[in-house]
C-alpha positions in Angstrom: 0.0 0.0 0.0 1.4 3.4 -1.0 1.9 5.7 1.9 0.7 9.3 1.5 3.4 11.9 1.5 3.4 13.9 4.7 2.8 17.7 4.2 6.1 18.5 5.8 8.0 16.3 3.3 6.0 17.7 0.4 6.9 21.2 1.5 10.6 20.2 1.7 10.4 18.7 -1.8 8.8 21.8 -3.3 11.3 24.1 -1.6 14.1 22.0 -2.9 12.7 21.9 -6.4 11.9 25.6 -6.7 15.1 26.5 -4.9 17.1 24.6 -7.5 15.4 26.5 -10.3 16.2 29.8 -8.6 19.8 28.9 -8.1 20.2 27.7 -11.7 18.7 31.0 -12.9 21.0 33.1 -10.7 24.1 31.0 -11.8 23.2 31.3 -15.5 22.9 35.1 -15.2 25.7 35.8 -12.7 28.4 36.7 -15.3 26.3 39.3 -17.0 27.5 42.5 -18.8 27.2 46.1 -17.6 26.8 49.4 -19.4 30.1 51.2 -19.1 30.8 54.9 -19.3 31.4 55.7 -23.0 34.7 55.6 -24.8 35.9 58.6 -26.9 34.1 57.2 -29.9 31.8 59.9 -31.4 28.1 59.2 -31.2 25.7 59.5 -34.1 24.4 63.0 -34.5 20.8 63.7 -33.5 19.7 60.0 -33.5 17.7 59.9 -30.3 14.3 61.3 -29.4 13.8 61.3 -25.6 10.2 60.9 -24.3 9.4 61.8 -20.7 5.8 61.1 -19.7 4.7 63.2 -16.7 1.7 63.8 -14.4 2.1 66.2 -11.5 5.9 65.8 -11.4 7.1 69.3 -10.5 8.7 68.1 -7.3 10.8 65.4 -9.0 11.3 66.5 -12.7 14.0 69.2 -12.5 16.9 66.9 -11.8 15.8 64.7 -14.7 15.6 67.5 -17.1 19.0 68.9 -15.9 20.5 65.5 -16.7 18.9 65.3 -20.1 20.0 68.8 -21.0 23.6 67.7 -20.3 23.4 65.0 -23.0 25.4 65.6 -26.2 24.5 66.0 -29.8 23.1 62.4 -30.0 19.9 63.7 -28.5 17.7 65.4 -31.1 14.8 66.4 -28.9 13.4 66.0 -25.4 9.6 65.6 -25.5 7.9 66.1 -22.1 4.4 64.6 -22.5 2.0 65.9 -19.9 -1.1 63.9 -18.9 -2.9 66.8 -17.3 -0.8 68.1 -14.4 -2.2 70.6 -11.9 0.9 71.2 -9.8 2.8 73.6 -12.1 4.7 70.9 -14.0 4.0 72.7 -17.3 5.6 76.0 -16.0 8.7 74.1 -15.0 9.0 72.4 -18.4 8.6 75.8 -20.2 11.4 77.2 -18.1 13.7 74.4 -19.4 12.5 74.9 -22.9 13.7 78.5 -22.7 17.2 77.2 -21.9 17.4 74.5 -24.5 15.4 74.4 -27.8 15.4 70.6 -27.7 12.9 70.6 -24.9 9.2 70.6 -26.0 6.1 70.3 -23.9 3.3 68.2 -25.3 -0.2 68.2 -23.9 -1.6 64.6 -23.8 -4.7 65.2 -21.8 -7.2 63.8 -21.3 -6.1 60.2 -21.3 -8.5 58.1 -23.4 -10.6 55.4 -21.7 -8.9 52.0 -21.7 -5.4 53.4 -21.7 -2.8 53.2 -18.9 -1.8 56.9 -18.5 1.9 56.3 -18.9 1.4 54.2 -22.0 -0.8 56.9 -23.5 1.9 59.5 -22.8 4.5 57.3 -24.5 2.3 56.8 -27.5 1.8 60.6 -27.8 5.5 61.1 -27.5 6.2 58.5 -30.2 3.6 60.2 -32.5 5.3 63.6 -32.0 8.9 62.3 -32.3 11.0 63.1 -35.3 10.9 60.5 -38.1 14.6 61.2 -38.5 15.5 59.8 -35.1 16.7 56.2 -35.2 16.1 55.6 -31.5 13.4 56.4 -28.9 14.6 56.7 -25.3 11.9 56.7 -22.6 12.8 58.3 -19.3 10.7 58.6 -16.1 10.6 61.9 -14.3 12.3 60.4 -11.2 15.4 59.3 -13.1 18.6 61.3 -12.7 20.6 60.8 -16.0 24.3 61.2 -15.9 26.0 63.4 -18.6 27.1 60.4 -20.6 24.0 58.2 -20.3 22.6 58.5 -23.9 25.9 57.8 -25.7 26.7 54.9 -23.3 23.3 53.4 -24.2 24.0 53.8 -27.9 27.4 52.2 -27.7 26.0 49.2 -25.8 23.2 48.8 -28.3 25.6 49.0 -31.3 28.2 46.7 -29.7 25.6 44.0 -28.9 23.6 44.6 -32.1 20.4 45.2 -30.1 17.0 46.5 -31.1 16.5 47.8 -27.6 17.8 47.8 -24.1 16.7 49.0 -20.6 18.6 49.8 -17.5 18.4 48.4 -14.0 18.7 51.9 -12.5 20.6 52.5 -9.3 18.2 53.3 -6.5 18.2 56.1 -3.9 16.3 55.4 -0.7 14.6 58.4 1.1 14.6 57.0 4.6 15.1 54.1 6.9 11.6 52.7 6.5 11.9 52.6 2.7 15.3 51.0 3.2 13.5 48.1 5.0 10.9 47.5 2.4 12.3 48.5 -1.0 15.2 45.9 -1.1 12.7 43.1 -0.3 10.5 44.2 -3.3 13.6 44.4 -5.5 14.8 41.0 -4.5 11.7 39.4 -5.8 12.9 40.3 -9.3 16.2 38.6 -8.8 14.6 35.4 -7.6 12.1 35.4 -10.5 14.3 36.6 -13.4 17.9 36.4 -12.3 20.7 39.0 -12.3 20.6 41.8 -14.9 23.2 41.7 -17.7 22.1 39.7 -20.7 20.0 39.5 -23.8 16.8 37.4 -24.0 16.1 34.3 -26.1 12.6 33.8 -24.8 9.8 36.2 -23.6 9.7 34.2 -20.4 13.2 35.4 -19.5 12.4 39.1 -20.2 13.4 41.8 -17.7 12.8 45.4 -18.6 12.6 48.8 -16.9 10.5 51.6 -18.5 12.3 54.1 -16.3 15.1 54.0 -18.9 14.3 52.1 -22.1 16.1 52.7 -25.4 14.4 51.1 -28.5 14.7 51.4 -32.2 12.0 53.6 -33.5 11.4 51.4 -36.6 11.0 48.3 -34.5 8.5 50.1 -32.2 6.5 51.3 -35.2 6.4 47.8 -36.8 5.0 46.5 -33.6 2.3 49.1 -33.4 3.8 51.6 -31.0 2.5 51.5 -27.4 -1.1 50.7 -28.5 -0.8 46.9 -27.8 0.3 47.6 -24.2 -2.2 50.4 -23.5 -4.1 48.4 -20.8 -1.1 46.7 -19.2 -0.2 47.4 -15.6 3.4 46.6 -16.5 3.7 48.2 -19.9 7.5 48.0 -20.0 7.6 44.3 -19.4 4.6 43.6 -21.8 6.3 45.8 -24.5 9.6 44.0 -24.1 7.9 40.6 -24.3 6.0 41.6 -27.5 9.3 42.8 -29.1 11.2 39.6 -28.2 8.3 37.5 -29.6 8.4 39.5 -32.8 12.1 38.7 -33.3 13.7 41.8 -31.8 17.0 41.5 -29.8 16.6 43.1 -26.4 18.8 43.3 -23.3 18.7 44.5 -19.7 21.8 45.8 -17.9 23.1 47.6 -14.8 24.7 51.0 -15.6 26.1 52.1 -12.2 25.7 55.8 -11.6 24.8 56.6 -15.3 21.1 56.3 -14.3 19.9 56.8 -10.7 16.4 57.0 -9.5 14.4 57.9 -6.4 11.3 55.9 -7.1 9.4 56.6 -3.9 9.5 59.1 -1.1 8.1 56.7 1.6 7.5 53.1 2.2 3.7 53.7 1.8 4.2 54.9 -1.7 6.3 51.8 -2.5 3.8 49.5 -0.9 0.9 50.9 -2.8 2.6 51.8 -6.1 5.3 49.3 -6.9 3.3 46.2 -5.8 0.6 47.1 -8.4 2.9 46.3 -11.3 5.6 44.1 -9.7 3.6 40.8 -10.2 4.2 41.4 -13.9 0.9 39.8 -14.9 -0.2 40.5 -18.5 -1.7 38.7 -21.5 1.4 36.5 -21.6 1.7 35.3 -18.1 -0.2 35.3 -14.8 3.1 35.1 -12.9 1.8 32.6 -10.4 4.6 30.1 -10.9 7.3 32.6 -10.2 5.4 34.0 -7.2 5.5 30.4 -5.8 9.3 30.6 -6.0 9.2 34.0 -4.2 7.0 32.6 -1.5 8.7 29.2 -0.9 12.3 30.1 -1.6 12.7 33.7 -0.7 10.0 34.5 1.9 9.2 31.4 3.9 12.7 30.0 5.0 13.5 32.5 7.7 10.2 32.4 9.5 10.0 28.7 9.0 13.4 28.2 10.5 12.4 30.3 13.5 9.3 28.2 14.0 11.2 24.9 13.7 13.7 26.1 16.3 11.0 27.2 18.6 9.3 23.8 18.3 12.7 22.0 18.6 11.8 20.1 15.5 14.0 17.2 14.3 12.8 17.4 10.7 16.3 17.1 9.4 15.6 17.5 5.6 13.4 20.5 6.1 15.9 22.1 8.4 18.8 21.6 6.0 16.9 22.9 3.0 15.8 26.0 4.8 19.2 26.7 6.2 20.6 26.5 2.7 17.8 28.8 1.4 18.5 31.4 4.2 22.2 31.3 3.2 21.2 32.0 -0.4 18.9 34.9 0.8 21.8 36.5 2.7 24.1 36.1 -0.3 21.5 37.9 -2.5 21.2 40.6 0.1 24.9 41.2 -0.2 24.8 41.1 -3.9 21.9 43.6 -4.3 23.6 46.1 -2.1 25.3 47.5 -5.3 21.8 48.4 -6.6 21.7 51.3 -4.1 23.8 54.4 -4.0 23.6 54.6 -0.2 22.0 52.1 2.1 20.5 52.9 5.5 21.2 50.4 8.3 17.7 49.0 7.8 18.7 47.6 4.4 20.3 44.6 6.2 17.1 43.9 7.9 15.0 43.9 4.7 14.5 40.1 4.6 12.2 40.5 7.5 9.7 42.0 5.0 9.8 39.1 2.6 6.7 37.3 3.8 4.6 40.4 3.9 5.9 41.3 0.4 5.0 37.9 -1.0 1.5 38.1 0.4 1.1 41.6 -1.1 2.2 40.4 -4.5 -0.2 37.5 -4.5 -3.0 39.9 -3.6 -2.1 42.3 -6.4 -1.7 39.4 -8.9 -5.2 38.0 -8.1 -6.9 41.4 -8.2 -8.3 42.5 -11.5 -9.3 46.1 -10.7 -6.6 48.5 -9.7 -6.6 52.3 -9.1 -3.7 54.6 -9.9 -3.8 58.3 -9.7 -7.6 58.4 -9.7 -8.0 56.1 -12.7 -9.3 52.6 -12.7 -7.2 50.0 -14.5 -8.5 46.5 -15.4 -5.9 43.7 -15.2 -5.4 42.0 -18.5 -6.2 38.3 -18.6 -3.4 35.8 -19.4 -3.4 33.7 -22.5 
């Protein structure tokens, strides 16, 4: 008679299986490439149109525009696409336009029904961009571009023969509370997709970051612009998946201080904002399989070990597996430290948030209706 598998043994087997997958993924992506500061090689003249979608970004936009104005002759135009700001963003943009004729303010309000506001802004920017530009560079308002960013991206794209690439931006943390939560959220990406630094052979491997995304204009137009991702909560990932499926060559890389970003001012903003898109659910994937990895391999081992110790359990296999997974988690914590310019002391305690983060991502992935800046967004169903 076949004996049923005990739940404890089943849990240990699942953790071992999923943990092996995560470790293989990390090992495969560990030797990735990085975007380096540019060489002295001259960049093509006026080949990039920059699109910056904004909505009430007066507080954060000035450093972004200062960085964009410092870019060289490779940048033809800087299109700031406003979705209906009411905080004086337009006045700020006009002041920069007086300093540099490349800066143009475009009114994209109101956002049509059925469109993600950012995707609409990007589409309007694409529509207004010069047909003479070979590349479109999308930049979020909270990004601080270094002087050499644009030419460094171009050199990476040309050297790797890419149709597009995006940057794992270096993060800035506003306070200790955000230093506790943000790294836990970021780590879920490493567990699910590996370490940045490679090109993608399959849409299932795709990582992308719309905060800093360079793409060939012709490839984007062949695909239909941003229309096909208009209802996605993670338009950058969905766009990259579409492009890879259509045969484009895309990559995702770290770039050091060439592109820094302060995504959120508080842990509440990160908890409410980033967890909306972080499950990466779209018409291609519901993301549930990778969320199982986050739950059982990243989030559960530490509290489970504490429970086993409190109960003085002698479940040797379960203990050994979770000790190994905790060791992996601490190794990842040390590795992701380079993703931050400065780390508050709370950074090193961020694994304490893993279980709550996993629960929040499951909640967001299972919810179809989301609200962002006063607009309702309907989660796309997976194929």
